[in-house]
C-alpha positions in Angstrom: 15.2 -16.1 -8.9 15.2 -14.3 -5.6 18.5 -12.5 -4.7 20.3 -13.7 -1.6 19.8 -11.3 1.2 20.9 -10.9 4.8 18.2 -10.9 7.4 16.8 -7.3 7.5 16.7 -5.0 10.5 13.2 -4.5 11.9 11.3 -2.3 14.3 8.2 -3.5 16.1 5.3 -1.0 15.8 1.5 -1.3 16.4 -0.7 -4.1 15.2 -1.5 -4.3 11.5 0.9 -1.8 10.0 -0.1 -1.0 6.4 1.0 2.6 5.5 4.5 3.9 5.7 5.9 7.4 4.7 9.2 9.3 5.3 9.4 13.0 6.3 13.1 13.1 5.2 14.4 12.1 8.6 11.9 9.9 10.4 9.6 7.1 9.2 5.9 7.2 10.1 3.8 4.1 10.4 0.1 3.7 10.6 -1.1 0.7 12.5 -4.7 0.1 11.9 -5.6 -2.4 14.7 -4.1 -0.1 17.5 -5.4 3.2 16.0 -1.9 4.7 16.2 0.8 6.2 14.1 4.4 5.5 15.2 7.3 8.0 14.5 10.4 5.8 13.9 14.1 6.8 13.9 15.4 4.5 11.1 19.1 5.1 12.0 18.6 4.1 15.7 16.0 1.5 14.9 13.5 2.7 17.5 10.2 4.4 18.0 10.5 8.0 19.2 6.8 8.8 19.5 3.4 7.1 19.2 0.4 9.2 18.3 -3.2 8.2 18.8 -5.4 8.9 15.8 -8.8 7.9 14.5 -10.2 4.5 14.0 -8.4 2.2 11.5 -5.7 4.3 10.0 -4.8 3.0 6.5 -3.0 5.7 4.6 -0.4 8.5 5.2 0.9 11.5 3.3 3.6 14.2 4.1 3.0 17.8 3.0 6.3 19.1 4.0 5.3 20.0 7.6 2.5 17.6 8.6 1.8 14.0 8.4 -1.8 13.3 7.2 -3.6 10.1 8.3 -6.7 8.6 6.6 -8.9 7.0 9.3 -11.2 4.5 7.5 -13.9 4.0 10.3 -13.8 7.6 11.5 -14.6 9.1 8.1 -12.0 11.7 8.9 -8.3 12.5 8.5 -5.9 13.5 11.1 -3.0 16.1 10.7 0.1 15.5 12.8 2.9 18.1 13.1 6.0 16.2 12.0 8.4 18.1 14.2 7.0 17.1 17.5 4.2 14.6 16.8 1.4 16.9 18.0 -2.1 16.4 16.6 -3.0 19.7 15.0 -6.4 18.8 13.4 -9.0 16.3 12.6 -11.1 16.9 9.6 -14.1 15.2 8.1 -13.7 13.5 4.7 -15.9 11.2 2.7 -17.1 7.6 3.5 -14.3 5.3 4.4 -11.1 7.3 3.8 -8.3 4.9 2.9 -5.9 6.7 0.5 -4.0 10.0 0.5 -2.0 12.3 -1.9 -0.6 15.8 -1.6 -0.5 18.0 -4.7 1.6 20.9 -3.2 -1.4 22.7 -1.9 -4.2 20.2 -1.2 -4.6 16.8 0.5 -6.6 14.4 -1.6 -8.5 11.6 0.2 -9.8 8.4 -1.5 -13.1 7.5 0.1 -13.1 3.8 -0.6 -16.7 3.1 0.6 -18.2 6.2 -1.1 -16.7 6.0 -4.6 -15.4 9.5 -4.3 -12.3 11.6 -3.6 -12.3 14.5 -1.2 -10.1 17.6 -1.7 -8.9 19.5 1.4 -6.7 22.6 1.8 -3.5 21.4 3.4 -3.0 24.5 5.4 -6.2 24.3 7.4 -8.1 21.1 6.4 -10.9 23.1 4.8 -13.0 20.9 2.5 -12.8 22.3 -1.1 -14.9 19.6 -2.8 -15.9 16.0 -3.3 -15.7 14.2 -6.8 -17.1 10.9 -8.0 -14.7 8.3 -9.3 -14.9 4.5 -9.6 -15.8 1.8 -7.2 -13.7 1.4 -4.1 -10.9 4.0 -4.9 -7.7 3.1 -3.1 -4.4 4.4 -4.4 -3.9 8.1 -5.4 -1.0 9.7 -7.4 -0.3 13.2 -8.6 1.4 13.8 -11.9 1.7 17.6 -11.6 -1.6 18.9 -13.0 -3.6 15.8 -12.4 -4.8 13.4 -9.8 -4.9 9.7 -10.7 -7.2 7.3 -8.8 -7.0 3.5 -8.7 -10.6 2.1 -8.6 -10.2 -1.3 -7.2 -13.5 -2.9 -8.0 -14.0 -1.1 -11.4 -10.6 -2.3 -12.8 -10.0 1.3 -13.9 -8.1 4.4 -13.1 -9.6 7.9 -13.2 -7.7 11.0 -14.1 -9.0 14.3 -12.5 -7.8 17.8 -13.1 -6.4 19.1 -9.8 -7.5 22.6 -10.3 -11.3 21.9 -10.4 -11.7 18.1 -10.0 -13.0 17.7 -13.5 -12.9 14.1 -14.8 -10.5 14.0 -17.8 -10.8 10.3 -18.5 -11.3 6.8 -17.1 -9.0 4.0 -18.3 -9.0 0.3 -18.1 -6.1 -1.4 -16.3 -5.7 -4.9 -14.8 -7.6 -6.9 -12.3 -8.0 -5.1 -9.0 -6.0 -1.9 -9.2 -4.5 -1.1 -5.8 -1.4 1.1 -5.7 -0.6 3.9 -8.2 2.5 6.1 -8.8 3.7 8.7 -11.3 7.2 9.2 -12.7 6.1 12.5 -14.4 5.6 10.8 -17.8 4.0 7.5 -17.1 1.5 6.2 -14.5 2.2 2.8 -12.9 -0.6 0.8 -11.3 -0.4 -2.5 -9.3 -3.2 -4.9 -10.1 -3.8 -6.9 -6.9 -5.8 -9.8 -8.3 -3.9 -10.0 -11.6 -0.4 -10.1 -10.1 0.7 -7.5 -12.5 1.8 -3.9 -13.0 0.3 -1.7 -15.8 2.1 1.3 -17.2 0.0 4.1 -18.8 0.9 7.3 -20.7 0.1 10.2 -18.4 -1.0 12.4 -21.4 -3.5 10.0 -22.9 -4.1 7.2 -20.5 -3.1 4.7 -23.2 -1.6 1.4 -21.9 2.1 1.0 -22.7 2.3 -2.5 -21.3 1.6 -4.8 -18.4 4.1 -6.9 -16.6 3.9 -9.8 -14.2 5.3 -9.3 -10.7 4.7 -11.2 -7.4 1.5 -12.4 -5.8 -1.0 -9.6 -4.9 1.0 -6.5 -5.5 -0.1 -3.5 -3.4 2.1 -0.5 -2.9 4.3 1.0 -5.6 6.9 3.8 -5.3 9.3 5.3 -7.9 12.7 6.6 -7.1 14.8 8.1 -10.0 14.7 5.3 -12.5 13.6 2.4 -10.3 10.1 1.2 -9.7 9.6 -0.7 -6.4 6.5 -3.0 -5.8 5.5 -4.8 -2.6 3.9 -8.2 -3.3 1.6 -8.7 -0.3 0.7 -12.4 -0.7 4.1 -13.1 -2.2 6.0 -11.9 0.8 8.4 -10.1 -1.4 9.5 -6.9 -3.0 10.2 -6.5 -6.7 12.6 -3.9 -8.2 11.9 -2.8 -11.8 13.9 -0.8 -14.3 11.5 1.2 -16.6 11.9 0.8 -20.4 10.1 1.8 -23.6 8.7 -1.1 -25.6 9.9 -4.5 -24.8 9.3 -8.2 -25.4 6.0 -9.9 -25.2 5.5 -12.9 -22.9 2.1 -14.6 -22.6 0.4 -11.6 -24.3 2.0 -9.0 -22.0 4.3 -6.3 -23.3 6.8 -5.7 -20.6 7.0 -2.1 -19.6 10.1 -2.7 -17.4 12.9 -5.1 -16.7 12.7 -7.1 -13.5 16.0 -6.4 -11.7 15.4 -8.5 -8.6 12.7 -9.9 -6.3 13.7 -10.0 -2.6 11.9 -12.0 0.1 10.5 -9.9 2.9 8.6 -10.5 6.2 4.9 -11.5 5.9 2.4 -9.3 4.2 4.3 -6.3 2.9 2.3 -3.2 2.2 3.7 0.4 2.4 7.3 1.3 1.6 9.7 4.2 2.0 13.3 4.8 0.8 15.9 6.1 3.3 19.2 7.6 2.3 21.9 7.5 5.0 25.7 7.7 5.3 26.0 3.9 4.9 23.9 3.6 1.8 20.3 3.5 0.5 17.8 1.2 2.1 14.1 0.3 1.6 11.8 0.1 4.6 8.7 -2.0 4.3 5.6 -2.3 6.5 5.1 -6.0 7.3 1.4 -6.4 8.2 1.9 -10.0 9.3 4.7 -9.4 11.8 3.5 -6.0 13.3 6.8 -4.5 12.2 8.7 -2.4 9.7 11.7 -4.1 8.1 14.7 -2.8 6.3 16.0 -4.2 3.0 19.3 -3.4 1.3 18.6 -3.1 -2.4 20.9 -5.1 -4.8 23.9 -3.2 -6.0 23.2 -0.8 -8.8 19.4 -0.5 -8.2 19.4 3.0 -6.8 
């Protein structure tokens, strides 16, 4: 059952917010229908800067100094200096960039319309290479030495070696993999059409288990020993506690314990966790309300 929750705080941003990332102090939100990225002060609850980027920004990543933006219809990524919001570069990527990840040295771009990922040097945007993956790659995650790619229309994830882009394996998951995250030992994948999350061993790609969550899960983030999933069509966020093994229900072996599912504003996508003096909060991009909203997690989650 959903946990009772006070109405969350919210900040209006541009139209169609989908991606959300934190630089440690500010939140950054990509609004695809206004071709902008907003820099938001989560403590004050206000926008401090709006930056024009390319056409249809869908994904964000932070490299420690710059915010990277994947612009789907521009076939390019934009680099924004986090300190002052200045655009410091626009760099070509593959066809339809819509996902991003940072490995400590490189920015990886999921080219959703080209079935590839592009590798750029974070320091200057230089293109290192392009590598084939599955059909409609969306989410990207780094486990240290490897990049994992969620192939939405192939119902698979691909494991690439970061050093040279070599394919180390392709593994079946659920129906419509969308978001992906690594906890260092396991890979977690949201299956948009299956309403589930799949957990894989990072070493072998073997499936540990699959767990039902809300309707149309999209983004997934991991904080310490908590996995958080945004359920886009379910207008909710699920909090999971990872576990090894577990009971079976309807053929699924649960890879986690469901701690809570909390209602949120319409069409949740990207998420970011903020730690402040008054506690830990989760911010969620609400696609249907053109805003980001704040949720207080249930006691004991973080």
